[in-house]
N, C-alpha and C positions, 0 to 999 in steps of 0.2 A: 384659517392659516395652517398650512401643512407643516408638520414637524420634519426636521432634518433627519435623514437616515443615520443609523448608528454606524460606528466605525466598522464593525464586523459586516454589516450589510453593504456598506460602500466597498469594502475589500472584496466581498463575494461578487458583487455586480461587476466590478472592474476586471477582476480575474476572469470571470465568465465571458465578458466582452472580448478580452484579449484572446482567450482560447477559441471563441467563436470566429474571430477574425482569422486566426491562424488556421483553423479548420477549413474555412472558406478558401483561403489562399492555397493551402495544400491540396484541397479537392480540385480546384481549378487547374493548378499546376499538373496534378496527376492526370486529369482528363485531357488536357492539351497535349501532354507527352504521349498518352496512350493513342490519341487520335493521330498525332504526327507519325508514330511508329506504324500504326495499322495502315494509314494512307500511303506511307512510304513503301510498305510491302505490296500494296495494290499497284503502286506506280511501277515497281520492279516487274510485276506480272504484265503490266501494259507494255513495257519495253521488250519483255520476252515475246509477247504476242506479235509485236511489229517485226521482230527479228525473224519470225517464222514466215512472214509475208515475203521476205527476200529469198527464201529457199524454195526449190521446186517441190511441189506436193500435189495432192489430189484435191481439186476444188470441192467445196462443200455443195451439198444439194441446195438447189435454188439460189446458189451464189457462185456462179461460174466465174473463174478468174480470181477467186479468193481462197487462200489456203487456210483451212480451219482445223484440220486434224491436230490433236494434242492440246487444243485450247481448252480452258476450264469451262465447265458447264455454266451456262448463264452468260457467257461472253457474247456481246452484241457487236456486229460488224456492219458498218454502213459505208458503201463505196459509190463514188460518182465517177463513172468510167470516162475515158477521154472522148468517147463518142457520144457522151451525154446520157448514157444509160444509167439508171439507178439500180443498185443492187444492195441487198441487206439481208442478214440472217441472224438468228439467235441460236447459239449452240445448246442443244438439249442433250438428253441422255440417249446417245446412240443415233440421234437424228438432228435435223436443223429446221428451224421454223423461220418463215419469211417475216420481215419487219412490216409493220403497218406504215402507211404513208405519214401519219402524224409523228410516229417514233422516228422515222427516217429524217423527216424535216427538222425535228428537234436536235438530232445528232449532227446534222449538217451545219447547224449554227455554231458548233464548237470551233473557235478560231484556231487556225493552223499557225500557232506561234511557238511551238516547241514545248509548251507547258501542259501539265495535266489540269483538267477542270472537273469540278463536281457539278453534274447536271441532273435534273429530274425529268425522266422520260415519262410522258403521259401514259397511264395504264400499266407501267412496268416498274416504276420506283426510282430510287436514286442510284446514279452510276458515277463512276470515275472514268473520264473519257479523255482521249487525246486524238488530235487530227493531224495527219501528215499528208503532204502533197508531193507526189512523184509523177509518174505517167498517169496515175489515177489519184483521186482524193479519197483516202481511206480513213475512216473514224473507227477506232476500237474502244469499246466501253466495257468495264467490268462492274458487276453489281456490288453495291455496298450494304446490302441487307444484313449479311452476317456481321460485318464490322460495326454497323450501326446498332445491332442488337447487343454486341459485346460492350460498346460504349454506353448504351442505355443501362445495362446491368451494372457496369462499373460506376456510372453516375449514381444509380440507386444505392449501391454499396457504400460509396464515399459519403453520400448524404446521410445514410443511417449511421455510419461510423462517426461522422461529424457531430450529429445530434447527440449520440451517446457520449462522445468526448465532452461536449459542452455540459451535458447533464451531470456526468461524473465530476467534472471540474467544479460545477456549482455546489454539488453536495459536499465534495471533499473540502473545498475552500470554506464553505459555511461551517463545517465541523471543526476544521483547523482554526478558523478565526474565532469561533466561539470558545474553543478550549484555550487559545492563546490570550484572548481578551478577558477571560474569567477573572484573573487578578485585577484587571483594570475596572471591571464592574464592581468587584469587592472594594477597590480603592474608592470609587465614586460613592458607593453606599456608605462606607465608613466616614468619608469626608462629609457627606451630607448629614450623617448622624452627629458628627462633632460640631458642625455648623449650627445645628439646632439645640445644642447643649449650652446651658448657661455656665460660663466659666468664671464669672466675676465674684462669686461668693459660695460658701458652703463646700461640703465635701463632694468632689466630682470624680466619677470613674469613667475614663475614656474607653472606647470600644477595644476589643481584642485586636491584636496585630493581624494583618492580612496574610493569608497563606499563599505562597507562590507555586505550590504544587510541585510538579516535576520539572519546572523550567530550570535550565542551568544558571549558575550565578552570573555569567557574562551576558545573559539575555537582558535586553533593554527593559522589558516589563518587570523582570525579577529585580533589576537594579532599582527601578522606580519604587517597587513594593518595599524593598529593603530600606531605601531612604525614607519612605513614608512611615514605615514601622519605627525607624529610629526617631523620626520627628514625634510620633505618638508617645514613644518612651520619654523623650525630653519634655513633652507637654505634661505627661503624667507626673514626672519628677517635679516639674515646676508647680503643678497644682498641689502636690503633696507638701512642698516647701511653703507655698502660700497658706495652705490650711494649717500647717504647723505654726507658721508665723502668726496667723490670726488667733489661733488658740493660745499661743504664748502671749500675744499682746493683750487678749482679754484677761488672762490670768495675771499678767503684769499690772494692768490697770486696777484689777480687783485687789491685788496684794498691796499696791501702792496706796490705794484709797484706804485700805484697812490700816496700813502703817501710819498714814498721816492723820487718820481719824482719831487714833488713840492719843497721841500727844495733844491734838487740838482739844479733844474732850477733857483731858487732864488740865490743860491751861485754862479752859473755861471754868472748870470746877474750882480750881484753886483761886482764880480771879474772883469768883463769887464768894468764896470763903474769906478772902482778904477784905472784900467790900463789906461783909457783914461784921467781921471782927474789929474793924477799926484800924487806923494807921499804926498804932504803937503796940499792938498786942503780939503775943508770941505766935498765935495762929497766922497772923499776917506775915511775920518773918518766915515761918515755915512755908506758907503758900507761895511767897515770892521766890524762895529757894527752889521749890519744886517747879514753879513756872520757868525759872531760868534753866533748870535741868532739862525739862521737856522741850523748851525752845532750842536748846543746844542739840538735843537728840533729833528734833525735826529739821534743824539746819543741816546737820550731818547727813540725814536721809535725803534731803532735797539736793545737797551737793553731790552725793553719790549718784542720784538719778540723773542729774544734769551731766555728770561725767560720762555715764553710760550712754546717754542720748548723743553726746558729741562723738563718742566712739562708734556708735551705730551709724552715724552720718558719714563715717569713714573719711575724716579729714586727712589732709596730707600732714603726716607727722614728720617733723624734721629730726632725723636720726643722726646722732653723732657718736664717736667713740667714747664709751663710758667705762671706767674701771669698776668692774663688777665686784671685785674683792673689797674695794673701799666702800662701796654702797652697802655690802653685807656687814662689814665691820660697824658702820654707823647704825644700821637698823638693829643689829643684835644688841648694841650698847643701849639703844633706846628701850628695847624689850626688857633687858635686865633691870633697867630703872623702873619700868612700869610693872613688871611681874617678878618680883624677887622670890616669890614662892616656887617658881619653876627653876630647873637647872638648864642653863643655856650653854651650848657647846658649839664649836666651829671646827670645820675640817677644811682648811684653805690651803692653796698652794703657796710656796715660799715667795713667789713673785706674782703680782697681779697681772691681769690681761684685760684687754678692752673688748666690749661687745657693742654692737650697733643698737642704740636705745636713746631714750630721753632720760636724763638724770633724775628728775623729780618723779616721773612716772615709774621708772624702775625702782626707786626707793619706796614708792607706794606699794608696788607689787610685793617686795620683801616684807614691808611692814604689815601688809594685810595677811600674808601667810603666817608670820609670827604671831599676829594678833589672833588669828583663827586657832592656832595651836594653844595659845594661852587661854582663850575663852572656852574651848571645848575639851580641855583636859584637866584633871585634878591637880592640886598642888603636889609638888615633888616630881612631876613628869619631866623627863629629860627631852629637850628639844635640840636637835643637832642640825646645823646649817652647813652645807658643803658646796664647794664650787670646784669644777674640774672641766677638762676638755675631753669629750667623747665623740669619736667618729667625725672629727672636724667640726663639732658644734659645742658651744658653751652650755654647760649643764649646771643648773642651780637647784639643789634639793633641800627641802625642809622636812625632817622626819621627827616624829615623836613616838614615845612608847606608851601612849595612852590607850584607852579602851577600843579604839578603832571606829570605823564608820560602818553603819549597817549596809549590807550588800545591795538592798533595793534602793538606797539613796545614792550610790556611786554613779550611776549613769547620768543623773541630773545634778551632780554636786556643784557644777559651775553655772547652773541656771539661777536666774534672779529670784530672790526671796526664798531660796532653799535653805532650810535650817537643819542642823543636826538633831538627832533624837535626844530624849532626856538623858540618856547615858553619857552623852558628850557635852551636856550643858553644865559647866562647872564654874560659871562666873555670874556674879550678880549683874554685870553689865549686859543689857539686852542686845541681842544681835539683830541687825536689819536684814541679814540674808543677802547682802549685796557685795560683801568683801571678795569672795571667790569669783563672782561674776565680773567684778572689776579687774581682778588678776587676769582672768582668761581674755577679756576684751583688750586690755593693755598689751599683753604679750602678743596677741594676734596682730595688733597694730604695729608691733616691732617686726613682724614677719616670722615669729616663733610660734610655739604651741605648748600646751600644758598637759600634764598627766597626773593621775592619782592612783595609788595602790594602797589598800588598807586591809588589815586583818587585826584581830585582837592582839595588842602589844606592839603594833608597828603601823604607822600611817605615814606615807611619804608623798609629798607634792613635788613634782619635777617640772622645772621650767627650762625649755630649750630655746636658746638665743643664737643669733648669728654673730660670729666673732668679727671683730673689725679687721679689715684687710691689712 
């Protein structure tokens, strides 16, 4: 089974065929025009020769009654006199030669119809002849040897030029097509490489973008290459996001398993202790207390994981106008009750304003930020919560003057199971590392975003929300 020719080959073949056809048409047209002009010139000479027959002159040798002086060399005259006498001569260089009977008979066959005719005289060659009938029938013929030689040379020249034109067109078209389709071949090679690459798992590196060379931006091939390179970039970005998601998921599963394993192991251990100690012993009471504490911790952890799972599924959150100042007042009041060892301050506007949010989830955002400050700062730390409007957006800021967050932890502070270093661990209550992840996920579900800035002596979490219309 033969393979189909490439695009460049098809383009070269078709352009070559078009040039060849044009060369043939031009050659034929040139030859026809040249033949017409040369024969017209000969026809005028024939007319001039007949005009001499009507003027008195000296008859030529061996052709009495026929005027031949001034006629071109090689002119042939054949006459049938009124008395039936045959006369004929060929004009030579200073003399006249009689016609042979065969030549005379051939010339006498030229019809006397007023037109010029091309005849082949045996033994003499091709002639342009005309026959006229008056008192005598006279046929005058002019040789076409010189004209035919010119036409032959012209035919040879046009043939050579046509072949050269076709060859040049084939080479030029092949070069141009190869250069123009080079990006297409690169596109095909890159696409084939991508098609052979497994994209469903692991870290994948797509091929380098296709170079368009010197093609202008408006060129179709350049536009195709640009679109393909843009697609490659999107594929690379998508693969990077997938790889990051897989890595994050594996780390999340490992962290979640670790977090759940600890309380489960503790519950199992305390249950065995209570079973050995008996129902009324002090060890049993302590074990049951610890079982309840670990169960509560595990319940809180599972609840946080379920919340994050729901937020990851991007459910439709019904947003309503919520008074952010009222939410902050309630959350700070709860924080004061839970952490009296800290100093709690507020910087609120005189009048409240609404933001687009869910009341319970917004309350959880503020509670988690305040709980994070209480857990990771020492007693006596001042925590200030402020609410304001900045650049048309609602801005909620929770700042503390604690030891700050390590710079290497800031980029991943909102990731799940991220915990502060020992310097910020100032609470006996264990942290699950999910509080700030919940804050970021909930705020994003509101259409807002979170920021953090930290240095020793000042850490600020900023939440940007959409104000209610």
